[in-house]
MIDOSE-1310 file (N, C-alpha, C; in nm, 2 decimals, decimal comma, always signed):
residues 230
mtaw	+1,83/+0,70/-1,88/+1,73/+0,69/-1,77/+1,66/+0,56/-1,78; +1,64/+0,49/-1,67/+1,58/+0,36/-1,66/+1,43/+0,37/-1,70; +1,38/+0,28/-1,78/+1,24/+0,28/-1,82/+1,16/+0,17/-1,75; +1,05/+0,20/-1,69/+0,96/+0,10/-1,63/+0,83/+0,10/-1,70
rlvv	+0,75/+0,00/-1,69/+0,62/+0,00/-1,74/+0,53/+0,08/-1,64; +0,44/+0,15/-1,69/+0,34/+0,22/-1,61/+0,21/+0,15/-1,64; +0,14/+0,09/-1,54/+0,02/+0,02/-1,55/-0,09/+0,08/-1,46; -0,20/+0,12/-1,52/-0,31/+0,18/-1,44/-0,43/+0,08/-1,45
spgl	-0,47/+0,04/-1,33/-0,58/-0,07/-1,32/-0,69/-0,03/-1,22; -0,77/+0,06/-1,26/-0,88/+0,09/-1,16/-0,99/-0,01/-1,16; -1,04/-0,04/-1,04/-1,16/-0,12/-1,03/-1,15/-0,27/-1,05; -1,03/-0,33/-1,02/-1,02/-0,47/-1,04/-1,05/-0,55/-0,90
sgaa	-1,08/-0,67/-0,91/-1,10/-0,75/-0,79/-0,97/-0,77/-0,72; -0,98/-0,81/-0,59/-0,87/-0,84/-0,51/-0,78/-0,95/-0,57; -0,84/-1,06/-0,62/-0,77/-1,17/-0,68/-0,69/-1,12/-0,81; -0,76/-1,04/-0,89/-0,69/-0,99/-1,01/-0,58/-0,90/-0,98
nmal	-0,59/-0,81/-0,88/-0,49/-0,72/-0,84/-0,36/-0,80/-0,79; -0,38/-0,89/-0,71/-0,27/-0,97/-0,65/-0,20/-1,05/-0,76; -0,28/-1,11/-0,86/-0,23/-1,19/-0,96/-0,13/-1,10/-1,05; -0,17/-0,98/-1,08/-0,09/-0,89/-1,16/+0,04/-0,86/-1,09
drea	+0,03/-0,83/-0,96/+0,15/-0,80/-0,89/+0,25/-0,92/-0,88; +0,19/-1,03/-0,86/+0,27/-1,16/-0,85/+0,34/-1,18/-0,99; +0,27/-1,16/-1,09/+0,32/-1,19/-1,23/+0,44/-1,10/-1,26; +0,42/-0,97/-1,23/+0,54/-0,88/-1,26/+0,66/-0,91/-1,17
ftqa	+0,63/-0,95/-1,04/+0,74/-0,98/-0,95/+0,81/-1,11/-1,00; +0,73/-1,21/-1,03/+0,79/-1,34/-1,08/+0,88/-1,32/-1,20; +0,83/-1,23/-1,29/+0,91/-1,21/-1,42/+1,01/-1,10/-1,40; +1,02/-1,04/-1,28/+1,12/-0,93/-1,25/+1,11/-0,82/-1,36
qptl	+0,98/-0,79/-1,39/+0,96/-0,69/-1,50/+0,94/-0,55/-1,43; +1,03/-0,45/-1,46/+1,02/-0,32/-1,39/+0,88/-0,26/-1,42; +0,80/-0,24/-1,32/+0,66/-0,20/-1,33/+0,62/-0,11/-1,22; +0,56/+0,00/-1,25/+0,49/+0,08/-1,15/+0,34/+0,08/-1,18
rfys	+0,26/+0,03/-1,08/+0,12/+0,01/-1,11/+0,04/+0,08/-1,00; -0,07/+0,15/-1,05/-0,16/+0,21/-0,96/-0,30/+0,15/-0,98; -0,37/+0,11/-0,87/-0,49/+0,04/-0,89/-0,59/+0,07/-0,77; -0,71/+0,03/-0,80/-0,82/+0,04/-0,70/-0,89/-0,09/-0,69
wrpr	-0,99/-0,10/-0,61/-1,05/-0,23/-0,57/-1,20/-0,23/-0,60; -1,25/-0,33/-0,67/-1,40/-0,34/-0,69/-1,43/-0,49/-0,70; -1,50/-0,55/-0,62/-1,56/-0,49/-0,50/-1,46/-0,46/-0,39; -1,51/-0,41/-0,28/-1,43/-0,38/-0,16/-1,35/-0,51/-0,12
citv	-1,24/-0,49/-0,06/-1,15/-0,61/-0,04/-1,08/-0,59/+0,10; -1,06/-0,71/+0,16/-0,97/-0,71/+0,27/-0,85/-0,80/+0,23; -0,73/-0,74/+0,25/-0,61/-0,82/+0,23/-0,54/-0,85/+0,36; -0,47/-0,96/+0,36/-0,39/-1,00/+0,47/-0,25/-1,03/+0,43
gysq	-0,16/-1,01/+0,52/-0,02/-1,03/+0,48/+0,01/-1,18/+0,46; +0,13/-1,20/+0,39/+0,16/-1,34/+0,34/+0,18/-1,44/+0,46; +0,21/-1,39/+0,58/+0,23/-1,48/+0,69/+0,10/-1,50/+0,78; -0,01/-1,43/+0,74/-0,13/-1,44/+0,81/-0,22/-1,55/+0,75
dpaa	-0,30/-1,61/+0,84/-0,40/-1,71/+0,80/-0,54/-1,64/+0,79; -0,59/-1,62/+0,68/-0,72/-1,54/+0,67/-0,83/-1,60/+0,76; -0,84/-1,73/+0,77/-0,95/-1,79/+0,85/-0,92/-1,78/+1,00; -0,79/-1,76/+1,04/-0,76/-1,74/+1,18/-0,78/-1,60/+1,22
eldl	-0,77/-1,51/+1,12/-0,78/-1,36/+1,15/-0,92/-1,30/+1,14; -1,00/-1,36/+1,05/-1,12/-1,29/+1,01/-1,24/-1,39/+1,01; -1,36/-1,33/+1,03/-1,48/-1,41/+1,01/-1,51/-1,40/+0,86; -1,47/-1,50/+0,79/-1,48/-1,50/+0,64/-1,62/-1,50/+0,59
erak	-1,71/-1,57/+0,66/-1,85/-1,58/+0,61/-1,92/-1,44/+0,63; -1,89/-1,37/+0,74/-1,95/-1,24/+0,77/-1,89/-1,14/+0,67; -1,76/-1,15/+0,64/-1,70/-1,06/+0,54/-1,77/-1,07/+0,40; -1,80/-1,20/+0,36/-1,87/-1,22/+0,24/-2,01/-1,16/+0,24
qlgy	-2,08/-1,17/+0,35/-2,21/-1,11/+0,36/-2,21/-0,96/+0,35; -2,10/-0,90/+0,40/-2,08/-0,75/+0,39/-2,03/-0,70/+0,25; -2,00/-0,80/+0,16/-1,96/-0,76/+0,03/-1,81/-0,74/+0,01; -1,73/-0,80/+0,09/-1,59/-0,79/+0,08/-1,52/-0,92/+0,03
dvvq	-1,44/-0,90/-0,07/-1,34/-1,01/-0,10/-1,24/-1,02/+0,01; -1,18/-1,13/+0,02/-1,06/-1,15/+0,11/-0,95/-1,22/+0,03; -0,84/-1,16/+0,03/-0,72/-1,22/-0,05/-0,60/-1,20/+0,03; -0,50/-1,28/+0,00/-0,37/-1,27/+0,07/-0,27/-1,20/-0,02
rptg	-0,19/-1,11/+0,04/-0,09/-1,03/-0,04/+0,04/-1,12/-0,05; +0,12/-1,09/-0,15/+0,25/-1,16/-0,15/+0,35/-1,09/-0,06; +0,32/-0,97/-0,01/+0,40/-0,90/+0,08/+0,35/-0,92/+0,23; +0,43/-0,87/+0,32/+0,39/-0,89/+0,46/+0,30/-0,78/+0,52
ggiv	+0,31/-0,77/+0,65/+0,22/-0,67/+0,71/+0,09/-0,73/+0,76; +0,00/-0,64/+0,81/-0,12/-0,68/+0,87/-0,24/-0,67/+0,78; -0,36/-0,68/+0,84/-0,48/-0,67/+0,76/-0,51/-0,53/+0,72; -0,55/-0,52/+0,59/-0,59/-0,39/+0,54/-0,73/-0,39/+0,48
fhne	-0,81/-0,30/+0,52/-0,95/-0,29/+0,47/-0,94/-0,19/+0,35; -0,97/-0,24/+0,23/-0,96/-0,16/+0,11/-1,10/-0,12/+0,06; -1,14/+0,00/+0,07/-1,27/+0,04/+0,02/-1,25/+0,10/-0,12; -1,36/+0,13/-0,19/-1,35/+0,17/-0,33/-1,30/+0,31/-0,35
aeit	-1,28/+0,38/-0,25/-1,21/+0,52/-0,26/-1,06/+0,51/-0,26; -1,01/+0,39/-0,22/-0,86/+0,38/-0,20/-0,79/+0,37/-0,33; -0,66/+0,41/-0,32/-0,57/+0,39/-0,43/-0,45/+0,31/-0,37; -0,40/+0,21/-0,45/-0,29/+0,13/-0,40/-0,18/+0,14/-0,51
yslv	-0,06/+0,14/-0,47/+0,05/+0,13/-0,57/+0,13/+0,00/-0,55; +0,19/-0,05/-0,66/+0,29/-0,15/-0,65/+0,41/-0,12/-0,74; +0,52/-0,15/-0,69/+0,65/-0,13/-0,77/+0,73/-0,25/-0,77; +0,77/-0,29/-0,89/+0,85/-0,41/-0,91/+0,97/-0,36/-0,99
tald	+1,09/-0,40/-0,94/+1,21/-0,37/-1,02/+1,32/-0,47/-0,98; +1,43/-0,47/-1,06/+1,54/-0,57/-1,03/+1,61/-0,53/-0,90; +1,67/-0,63/-0,83/+1,74/-0,60/-0,71/+1,86/-0,51/-0,73; +1,92/-0,51/-0,85/+2,03/-0,42/-0,88/+2,00/-0,30/-0,95
dpll	+1,87/-0,26/-0,96/+1,83/-0,14/-1,03/+1,90/-0,02/-0,97; +1,98/+0,06/-1,05/+2,05/+0,17/-1,00/+1,97/+0,29/-0,95; +1,84/+0,29/-0,97/+1,76/+0,39/-0,92/+1,73/+0,38/-0,77; +1,76/+0,26/-0,72/+1,73/+0,24/-0,57/+1,86/+0,20/-0,50
prgl	+1,87/+0,24/-0,38/+1,99/+0,20/-0,30/+1,98/+0,05/-0,26; +2,09/-0,01/-0,24/+2,10/-0,15/-0,20/+2,04/-0,16/-0,05; +1,98/-0,27/-0,03/+1,93/-0,30/+0,11/+1,78/-0,27/+0,12; +1,71/-0,35/+0,19/+1,56/-0,34/+0,21/+1,52/-0,21/+0,27
iasy	+1,58/-0,18/+0,38/+1,54/-0,05/+0,45/+1,57/+0,07/+0,37; +1,68/+0,08/+0,31/+1,72/+0,19/+0,23/+1,63/+0,21/+0,11; +1,60/+0,10/+0,04/+1,51/+0,11/-0,08/+1,37/+0,15/-0,04; +1,33/+0,09/+0,07/+1,19/+0,11/+0,12/+1,17/+0,26/+0,15
kvis	+1,28/+0,32/+0,22/+1,27/+0,46/+0,25/+1,26/+0,55/+0,13; +1,34/+0,52/+0,03/+1,34/+0,60/-0,09/+1,21/+0,59/-0,17; +1,15/+0,47/-0,17/+1,02/+0,46/-0,24/+0,91/+0,53/-0,16; +0,92/+0,52/-0,02/+0,82/+0,59/+0,06/+0,84/+0,75/+0,04
eava	+0,96/+0,79/+0,03/+0,98/+0,94/+0,01/+0,91/+0,98/-0,13; +0,92/+0,90/-0,23/+0,85/+0,93/-0,36/+0,70/+0,94/-0,34; +0,64/+0,85/-0,27/+0,50/+0,85/-0,24/+0,46/+0,97/-0,16; +0,54/+1,01/-0,06/+0,51/+1,12/+0,03/+0,52/+1,25/-0,06
aglk	+0,62/+1,26/-0,15/+0,63/+1,37/-0,24/+0,50/+1,39/-0,32; +0,45/+1,28/-0,37/+0,33/+1,29/-0,45/+0,21/+1,34/-0,37; +0,20/+1,29/-0,24/+0,09/+1,34/-0,16/+0,10/+1,48/-0,12; +0,22/+1,53/-0,10/+0,24/+1,67/-0,07/+0,19/+1,76/-0,19
llga	+0,20/+1,71/-0,31/+0,15/+1,79/-0,43/+0,00/+1,81/-0,42; -0,07/+1,72/-0,34/-0,21/+1,74/-0,32/-0,24/+1,83/-0,21; -0,14/+1,87/-0,13/-0,16/+1,95/-0,01/-0,16/+1,88/+0,12; -0,13/+1,75/+0,12/-0,13/+1,67/+0,24/+0,01/+1,68/+0,30
aaev	+0,01/+1,71/+0,43/+0,14/+1,73/+0,51/+0,20/+1,59/+0,54; +0,24/+1,52/+0,43/+0,29/+1,38/+0,45/+0,44/+1,39/+0,47; +0,49/+1,30/+0,56/+0,63/+1,29/+0,58/+0,67/+1,14/+0,61; +0,80/+1,11/+0,58/+0,85/+0,98/+0,60/+0,93/+0,99/+0,74
kqvr	+0,89/+0,91/+0,83/+0,94/+0,92/+0,96/+0,96/+0,79/+1,03; +1,08/+0,78/+1,10/+1,10/+0,66/+1,18/+1,03/+0,68/+1,31; +0,93/+0,59/+1,34/+0,83/+0,62/+1,44/+0,85/+0,55/+1,57; +0,86/+0,41/+1,56/+0,85/+0,34/+1,68/+0,92/+0,20/+1,68
dqrq	+0,92/+0,14/+1,79/+0,98/+0,01/+1,81/+0,91/-0,10/+1,72; +1,00/-0,16/+1,64/+0,94/-0,26/+1,54/+0,89/-0,38/+1,61; +0,92/-0,41/+1,73/+0,87/-0,53/+1,80/+0,72/-0,52/+1,82; +0,67/-0,40/+1,85/+0,52/-0,38/+1,86/+0,46/-0,39/+1,72
aard	+0,52/-0,34/+1,62/+0,46/-0,35/+1,49/+0,43/-0,49/+1,45; +0,53/-0,58/+1,48/+0,51/-0,72/+1,45/+0,39/-0,79/+1,52; +0,35/-0,73/+1,63/+0,23/-0,79/+1,70/+0,10/-0,73/+1,66; +0,10/-0,62/+1,58/-0,03/-0,56/+1,54/-0,10/-0,64/+1,43
tlcf	-0,23/-0,66/+1,45/-0,30/-0,73/+1,35/-0,33/-0,65/+1,23; -0,37/-0,52/+1,26/-0,41/-0,43/+1,15/-0,28/-0,36/+1,10; -0,28/-0,34/+0,97/-0,16/-0,27/+0,91/-0,16/-0,13/+0,95; -0,28/-0,07/+0,97/-0,29/+0,08/+1,00/-0,30/+0,10/+1,15
sypt	-0,27/+0,00/+1,23/-0,27/+0,02/+1,38/-0,18/+0,13/+1,42; -0,05/+0,12/+1,39/+0,05/+0,22/+1,42/+0,15/+0,23/+1,31; +0,22/+0,34/+1,30/+0,32/+0,35/+1,20/+0,44/+0,27/+1,24; +0,51/+0,22/+1,13/+0,63/+0,14/+1,15/+0,75/+0,22/+1,10
efei	+0,87/+0,16/+1,09/+0,99/+0,23/+1,06/+0,98/+0,28/+0,92; +1,02/+0,42/+0,91/+1,02/+0,49/+0,78/+0,88/+0,48/+0,71; +0,78/+0,49/+0,78/+0,64/+0,49/+0,73/+0,60/+0,63/+0,70; +0,49/+0,65/+0,61/+0,44/+0,78/+0,57/+0,33/+0,82/+0,67
varg	+0,35/+0,93/+0,74/+0,26/+0,98/+0,84/+0,22/+1,12/+0,81; +0,11/+1,16/+0,88/+0,07/+1,30/+0,87/+0,01/+1,33/+1,01; +0,05/+1,44/+1,07/+0,00/+1,47/+1,21/+0,03/+1,36/+1,31; +0,14/+1,29/+1,28/+0,18/+1,18/+1,37/+0,11/+1,05/+1,36
rklv	+0,02/+1,04/+1,26/-0,06/+0,93/+1,24/-0,04/+0,87/+1,10; -0,06/+0,74/+1,09/-0,03/+0,67/+0,97/-0,12/+0,70/+0,85; -0,06/+0,73/+0,74/-0,14/+0,77/+0,62/-0,12/+0,66/+0,51; -0,01/+0,60/+0,50/+0,01/+0,50/+0,39/+0,08/+0,38/+0,46
gsaq	+0,02/+0,26/+0,42/+0,08/+0,13/+0,47/+0,15/+0,06/+0,36; +0,28/+0,03/+0,37/+0,36/-0,03/+0,27/+0,43/-0,15/+0,32; +0,47/-0,24/+0,23/+0,55/-0,36/+0,27/+0,63/-0,40/+0,14; +0,75/-0,46/+0,17/+0,83/-0,50/+0,06/+0,87/-0,65/+0,07
krnk	+0,88/-0,71/-0,05/+0,92/-0,85/-0,06/+1,03/-0,86/-0,16; +1,12/-0,95/-0,14/+1,23/-0,97/-0,23/+1,25/-1,12/-0,26; +1,29/-1,15/-0,39/+1,34/-1,28/-0,42/+1,49/-1,26/-0,47; +1,54/-1,36/-0,54/+1,68/-1,35/-0,59/+1,70/-1,25/-0,70
qail	+1,59/-1,21/-0,76/+1,60/-1,12/-0,88/+1,54/-0,99/-0,86; +1,43/-0,98/-0,78/+1,35/-0,86/-0,79/+1,30/-0,81/-0,65; +1,25/-0,69/-0,65/+1,18/-0,63/-0,54/+1,04/-0,61/-0,57; +0,95/-0,63/-0,48/+0,81/-0,59/-0,49/+0,77/-0,51/-0,37
qqgs	+0,73/-0,39/-0,39/+0,67/-0,31/-0,28/+0,53/-0,27/-0,31; +0,44/-0,30/-0,22/+0,30/-0,26/-0,23/+0,27/-0,16/-0,12; +0,18/-0,07/-0,15/+0,14/+0,03/-0,05/+0,00/+0,08/-0,08; -0,07/+0,10/+0,03/-0,21/+0,15/+0,02/-0,22/+0,29/+0,09
vfvr	-0,28/+0,39/+0,01/-0,30/+0,52/+0,07/-0,44/+0,51/+0,14; -0,44/+0,55/+0,26/-0,56/+0,55/+0,34/-0,64/+0,67/+0,31; -0,73/+0,66/+0,21/-0,81/+0,77/+0,15/-0,93/+0,80/+0,23; -1,01/+0,70/+0,27/-1,13/+0,72/+0,34/-1,15/+0,62/+0,45
rpda	-1,20/+0,65/+0,56/-1,21/+0,56/+0,67/-1,31/+0,45/+0,64; -1,28/+0,32/+0,68/-1,37/+0,21/+0,65/-1,49/+0,22/+0,74; -1,59/+0,14/+0,71/-1,71/+0,13/+0,79/-1,67/+0,07/+0,93; -1,73/+0,12/+1,03/-1,69/+0,07/+1,17/-1,73/-0,07/+1,19
elfs	-1,83/-0,12/+1,12/-1,87/-0,26/+1,13/-1,76/-0,36/+1,09; -1,66/-0,32/+1,01/-1,56/-0,41/+0,97/-1,47/-0,46/+1,08; -1,46/-0,38/+1,19/-1,37/-0,42/+1,30/-1,43/-0,54/+1,37; -1,56/-0,56/+1,36/-1,63/-0,68/+1,42/-1,59/-0,81/+1,35
llkk	-1,52/-0,80/+1,23/-1,48/-0,92/+1,16/-1,35/-0,98/+1,22; -1,28/-0,90/+1,30/-1,15/-0,94/+1,35/-1,17/-1,05/+1,46; -1,10/-1,16/+1,45/-1,11/-1,26/+1,55/-1,01/-1,24/+1,67; -0,91/-1,16/+1,65/-0,81/-1,13/+1,75/-0,82/-0,99/+1,79
pcre	-0,80/-0,96/+1,92/-0,80/-0,82/+1,97/-0,69/-0,74/+1,90; -0,71/-0,61/+1,87/-0,61/-0,53/+1,81/-0,61/-0,39/+1,87; -0,50/-0,32/+1,84/-0,49/-0,18/+1,89/-0,59/-0,09/+1,81; -0,60/+0,03/+1,86/-0,69/+0,13/+1,79/-0,64/+0,15/+1,65
hnai	-0,73/+0,18/+1,56/-0,69/+0,21/+1,42/-0,64/+0,35/+1,42; -0,51/+0,36/+1,45/-0,45/+0,50/+1,48/-0,40/+0,55/+1,35; -0,49/+0,59/+1,25/-0,45/+0,64/+1,12/-0,53/+0,76/+1,09; -0,48/+0,83/+0,99/-0,56/+0,95/+0,94/-0,58/+0,94/+0,79
slee	-0,70/+0,97/+0,75/-0,73/+0,95/+0,60/-0,69/+1,07/+0,53; -0,66/+1,05/+0,40/-0,63/+1,16/+0,31/-0,74/+1,26/+0,30; -0,86/+1,21/+0,30/-0,98/+1,31/+0,29/-0,99/+1,39/+0,42; -0,96/+1,33/+0,54/-0,96/+1,41/+0,66/-0,85/+1,52/+0,65
llgr	-0,74/+1,49/+0,60/-0,63/+1,59/+0,59/-0,67/+1,70/+0,49; -0,73/+1,66/+0,38/-0,76/+1,76/+0,27/-0,89/+1,84/+0,30; -0,98/+1,77/+0,37/-1,11/+1,83/+0,39/-1,20/+1,82/+0,27; -1,18/+1,72/+0,19/-1,26/+1,71/+0,07/-1,24/+1,56/+0,01
qttf	-1,32/+1,52/-0,08/-1,31/+1,40/-0,15/-1,21/+1,41/-0,26; -1,15/+1,30/-0,30/-1,05/+1,29/-0,41/-1,10/+1,19/-0,51; -1,04/+1,19/-0,63/-1,07/+1,09/-0,73/-0,94/+1,01/-0,76; -0,97/+0,89/-0,82/-0,86/+0,80/-0,85/-0,76/+0,87/-0,94
nelk	-0,81/+0,94/-1,05/-0,72/+1,00/-1,14/-0,64/+1,11/-1,08; -0,70/+1,19/-0,98/-0,62/+1,29/-0,91/-0,51/+1,23/-0,83; -0,54/+1,13/-0,76/-0,44/+1,06/-0,67/-0,33/+1,00/-0,76; -0,37/+0,93/-0,86/-0,28/+0,86/-0,95/-0,18/+0,96/-1,01
gall	-0,23/+1,08/-1,06/-0,15/+1,18/-1,11/-0,05/+1,24/-1,02; -0,09/+1,26/-0,89/+0,00/+1,31/-0,79/+0,11/+1,21/-0,75; +0,07/+1,09/-0,74/+0,17/+0,98/-0,70/+0,27/+0,96/-0,81; +0,22/+0,96/-0,94/+0,30/+0,95/-1,05/+0,41/+1,06/-1,06
agfr	+0,37/+1,18/-1,03/+0,46/+1,29/-1,03/+0,56/+1,27/-0,92; +0,52/+1,22/-0,80/+0,61/+1,20/-0,69/+0,72/+1,09/-0,73; +0,68/+0,99/-0,80/+0,77/+0,88/-0,84/+0,87/+0,94/-0,95; +0,82/+1,02/-1,04/+0,91/+1,07/-1,14/+1,01/+1,17/-1,08
qglg	+0,97/+1,25/-0,99/+1,06/+1,34/-0,92/+1,15/+1,27/-0,83; +1,10/+1,18/-0,75/+1,18/+1,11/-0,65/+1,28/+1,01/-0,70; +1,24/+0,94/-0,80/+1,33/+0,83/-0,85/+1,39/+0,87/-0,99; +1,34/+0,97/-1,06/+1,40/+1,00/-1,19/+1,38/+0,89/-1,29
vrld	+1,26/+0,82/-1,28/+1,23/+0,71/-1,37/+1,15/+0,75/-1,49; +1,18/+0,69/-1,60/+1,10/+0,71/-1,72/+0,99/+0,60/-1,73; +0,87/+0,63/-1,75/+0,76/+0,54/-1,74/+0,69/+0,53/-1,87; +0,68/+0,41/-1,92/+0,61/+0,38/-2,05/+0,47/+0,32/-2,02
ek	+0,37/+0,40/-2,05/+0,23/+0,35/-2,01/+0,18/+0,24/-2,10; +0,12/+0,14/-2,03/+0,07/+0,02/-2,11/-0,08/+0,02/-2,08
């Protein structure tokens, strides 16, 4: 059985979280990491210009860090209730099928399996035309291909990046709705935030450790991976 590092990093800054993911990816070190954000953070995809997308001064006044992810996708508002996962492994890891879409789907199925253990009706579904997804400013505007949804609305936003040696997939579970004032930070018009939070689905609040445990079980069941905690 393949062994990966398991890293748990609650309450790090946006810059620290992205640095850890980039380091594991650059070193092609098989790693599954679960983390949260403190302070609150706004991340943008690698092809987005933060200054063109957001009112950065106003974001700072509201107490939000702004950082760029190494993966693609749109803007994500990360509050302190959220849990994020990142997975790094070799391109030829036998636990994953070859190809971006096939591996993305398998990883998403592991995440959905973990959320189901909590009682969330999560499923991986091919939802809509990818051309519209590319135009959406917000990551949670609409589900994309093989995204995790519940009641037809997006629950987890994920993106994958590859180099010649490794895969990096990052994904954020939409645990609690962000403050409405955050949408005033956007410089470009966007579609409705058509997502559903985990707490809406469950009808209760959750904890970092509860979510981490469920997602960890999903990865173990879905991928058959052995995890050595660091």
